[in-house]
N, C-alpha and C positions, 0 to 999 in steps of 0.2 A: 212342560212343567219345569220351572226354573230350579227347584230343589227336589230331585227324585227320591223316592223311598229307598232305592238301592242303586249302586253304581259299581259294578264289578271292576276290580283293579288287576290288570295284567300289563306286562311291559316287556322290555327288551330281553330279560332273562328267560321269560316264558317262551318268547318267540324263538330265541336261540335254541332252547331245549327241543322244541318241536322240529325246527329245521335240522338239528343234529340227528334226530330220530329218522326223519324222512331221508336224509342222506345215507344213513346206515342201512336202510332197507328192511330193518327189523321193526315193523309197525305194530305187530300184535304183542302179546305179553312177552317180556324179556327183561333186560338188565335195568331199564328205567323203572319198571314195576317193582323189581326186587329192591332197588335203592329207596324208592318211595315208601314201600312197606317198612323197611328197616328204620328209616328216619321218623316215620309217623309213630311207630311203636315206641321208639325212644322218647318222642315228644309227649306221649301219653303216659309214660312210665309203665308200659305193658310189655310182656315178654314176646308177644307175637302179633303180627298184623297181616291181614289178607285183603288185598284190593279187589274190588268188584266194579261192575258197570255203573251202579248208582246206589243211593242210600236205600232204596226199596229192596233191591236184590241183596244188599248187605243184611238187612233185617230178616228177610226170608231165609237166607243162608244161616245166619246166627241161630235163629230159632230151631232150625233143623239140626244144626251141629250140637246144640245142647240137649237134644233129645225130644223136643216137642214134636208130636205126631198126630195122626188122625184120631179124632175123638177127644183130644185133650182140651183143656180150657186155660187161658192165660189172662190174668188180671192186668188191666192197663187203664189209661186215662181216656175219657171221651173228648177231652179238649186238646186236640193235636191235629196235625195233617192226617188225612184219611189213611195214608200208607201205613201208619202205626197199626191200625186194626186190620187193614187188608192183608198185611204180611202174616198175621196170625192165622188168617183163613187160608192163605197160600200154603202154609205149613200143615194144613189139615185140621187145625184146632179152631176154637171159637173164642173171641174176645169176651171178657166179662168186665164191665166198666165199674170203676170206683170213682168217687167224686174227687175234686181238686181243692187245693188251698187257695182262697181268694187273694192272698197277698203275693204268693209266688207263682200261681197258676199251675203248679206242679201237682202230681199225684199226692193226695193226702194219705199218709201211712195209716192214720186212724181209720179212714174210710176203707182202705185195703184190708185192714184187720177185721173190720166188720163184715165185709163181703166174704172173706175166707171163713170166718166163724159161721156165717149164715149158711155156707155150703158144707159145713162140718169138715172143713179142711180139704174138700174135694176140688183142688186146683192143681195145675201142672206147671205153672210158671208165673212170674211177675215181670212186667215190662214197663218201668217208669220212663218218662220222657223228660230230658233236661230242657224244658221249653224256653225258647227265646235266648238261650245261652246261660241259664242258671241251673245248677245241679239240683236234682231232687234230693229229698231227705234220705240219703242212702243208708245211714246207720240203722235207722228204724226199719227201713225196707229190708235190709240184710237180716235183721233179727227175725222178721216175719218169714223170709225165704228159708232161713236156717231152721226155724221152728217147724215149718211144714215140709222141709226137705224138697224144695223146688228150685229150679234155676232162676237166676235174676239176670235179665238182659237189659242193658242200658240202651235206650234210643237216644243217642247223643248227636243226632243229625245236625243240631243247631248249636252245639256246645264245644267246638274245637278249642281246647285250652282252658275250659271252665275248671275252677278249683273247688274242692270240697275239703276244707280243713287242710291236711297235709297230703291229700290225694288229688288226682286229676281225672276228669271225665275220660272214660275209656279204660280205666284200670280198676274199677270198683266192683263190677259184676262178674258173672261167669263168662260173659261176652258183652261187647258194646259195638255200636254201629254209628258210622258217620256218613254224611252226605257232602259231596263237593259240587253241588249245583251252583251255578254262577252267583247267586245272591248270598251264598253262605259266607262264613268268616274267611274261608279260603276255598279255592275252586280248582277243578281240573277240567272245567267245561261241563262234563257229566262224570260222575264217579262216586264210589262209595268205599268204605273200609270197615272191616271187622277187626277189633282188637280183643285180646284175651291173654290171660296168664296160664291157661290150661292148654298144654301141648296137644292133648287128644281133641279138644274142641277146634284148635287151629288146623290140625290135620283133616278133621272131618269137613271143615269149611273149605279147605283147599281142594278136596275131592269133589265137593258139591258144586263148586263154581267151574269145575273142569270136567264135566260129563261123568263124574264118579270115577275118574281115572286115578289109579295109584301113581306112585312117584316115577315109575318107569314104563316106557313102551305103551302099548295099547291094551293094557290090563285095566278093565273097567269093573270095579268091585261092587258098584252100586249105581243106581240111576241118579244122574245129576243134571245140571244145566250148563249152558255156556254163559256164565256171568263174569268172565275174565275182563279185567281192565286192560286197555291197550297201552303200549309204550308211549303213544302220542299223548294220551291223557296223563299218564304218569309223569311225563317230562314237564308238563305244566305244574303238576303237584310238587315235584322236586324243587322247582324254582319258588313255588309259593311257601315251601317250608322255611326258606330263608327270610320270609316276610311276615309269617303269621303272628309272631309276637308283636311286631310293630302294628299290624292291623288291629290286633286286640287292644293294645294300649291306646290307640287312637279312638276306638269305639268306647272304651271306658272313660277316657277324657271327655269325649263328646257327651256321653251319658251324664257325667258329673255336672257338666255345664248346664245341660237341660234340666236336670233335677233341681239344681239351685235356682235356675231361672224360673221354673214353674212352681216353686214352693208356695207362692202366694196366689195361685189359681185354684180352681176347684177340681182340677185334674188330679187323680190319684196316680202318683209316679211310681216307677218300679222300686222294689225293695231288694236289698242285698243283705241277707241274714249274716250275722257275725260268723266269721271264719270261712265264708264262701266267697268265691271270685266269679262274678258275673261277667260274661264276655259279650253281652248285648248283640246277639244276632238280630234281635229286634229291641227297640226301645218302646215298650208298650204301656200306655196309660189306660186308666179306666175313667170314662166320662158318662154322664147321664143323657146326653143328646148326640150320640155318635153320628147319625146320618146327617143331621144339620151341620155338625162341626166339620165333617168331611167336605161338604159343599163350600163352607166358608174358607177352609184352608186352601182348597183348590182355587177359589177366587183370588187368593193372595199368593198363589204360586208355590204353595208348600204341599209336597206329596205326602200321602199317608196310605196305610193299608190295613185291612182287617184280617187278622190271623188268629182265630178262624171264626166265620160268621155263624156257624152251626156246630154244636157238638155232634160227634160222629153218630151217636145213637139216634139222632133226629134226621139223618140223611136218608134219602130214598133207598140207597143201596143197602141200608141196614134196617129196612122196615120189618124184616123177619127176626130182628134181635129179640131175644127172650130173657135176657139177663136183667139185673137190677136197673130200674129207671128213676130211682129217687136220687137224681143227680142235679140238685137244685143249684149248687154253686157253679158248676160247669155251664148250666143253661143261663145263669145270670151273667157271668163274666163274658160269655160268648156274645152277649148283647151290648157289652160295655167296652170291650177291649179295642183299642185303636193304636196302631204303631206309627211313630213319627220317625223321620230320617235320623240315622245315627252312624251311617257308614263312614269309613275312613277318609273319603274324599270331600267331606264337608269342610268348608272354609269357616273361619271365625265369623265372617259376615253372614254365612248361611245359618250358623247356630244362633246368632243374634236375631236374625230375621224370624227363625222358628219361634223363639221365645217372645219376640215382640208381637208376632201375629197371634200367638196363643193368648196374649193379654188383650188384644183387640177384639177377638171373636168372643162369642157367648159360649162359655163352658158351664154346663150344668153339673151339679154334684151327683154322686151316686149314693144310693141307700146302702147301709151296712149289710154285709152278707154273713149269714150264720155259717159256722163250720160244724163238722161232724165231731161229736164228743164221744170218744171211745178210749177206754184205758189202754195204756201201753202194753206191749207184749209181756 
């Protein structure tokens, strides 16, 4: 594939950081992890950060740290990677899905409000996803969380540096979680991070990722896991912190070029609501003939990806799901969404090729998608 959908960027600084850790002999959690946590918290505008082994363990830990437990329910989106829902179950709770906004692909606060009302307020948490690098509508979601007195946990796995008015992803909920998988906006190879402004949540998370251990000795005050990040992974993360702003600016510039170039096609290009800052983990369009288009793009050497082909409630692993299933928008966009290359390593020639090919291939339009109409809180 001449233009891949993703192209992780690591270089000499990351290599040096790993070699330094190897030569130090301190390979497990240590100074590099502490430095990475401090720098990432500062980047997000959060008071605390706790590093983990991956984004999934970050979500599991955060949900537990904010008090989600056995028998609880958490409202979330059905249009996300399955880990979003899985981690709710790992915490002993059950996901309850609300529909998404067709323009942003994010959890629709009106749909969330309807789900909570239908359950007479009987929910124990809300977990929006900042999908593809665009923040969810956090003001409205915070109003709902405050009204029903439940924690709000950001799944920011794809949103490193995303902006919401004067706030940054990772600083807006009771806790937030990031992934550093190789295809994300920044990487540690594998890794995750929890950010929070609540010291008690941070302390609970630190205990949970370290076998429930208190701050000193072999005092284990609760049952926990070994979800600690290694110094090796953190060393890569520290080096990436010097580059994440540049990575994101390149993604935004690439996305702007694509949006302008595709304006006269029938592809529905991504939206960036006023006051929000999209960091384009994925550049995702909606088309009416996705499978055919994928084949045509492939024939022209342009990579693409489907994120995600099925909403979570339709997966075999969730065949026992008993919550709301009137999720028409999620089901529709799951059949239309197609991601095109937007990563920082694209050249100008690559971008021009993507636009040219999208004009050469047959792109069918999509039908309008209705949204959920529910009064504000």
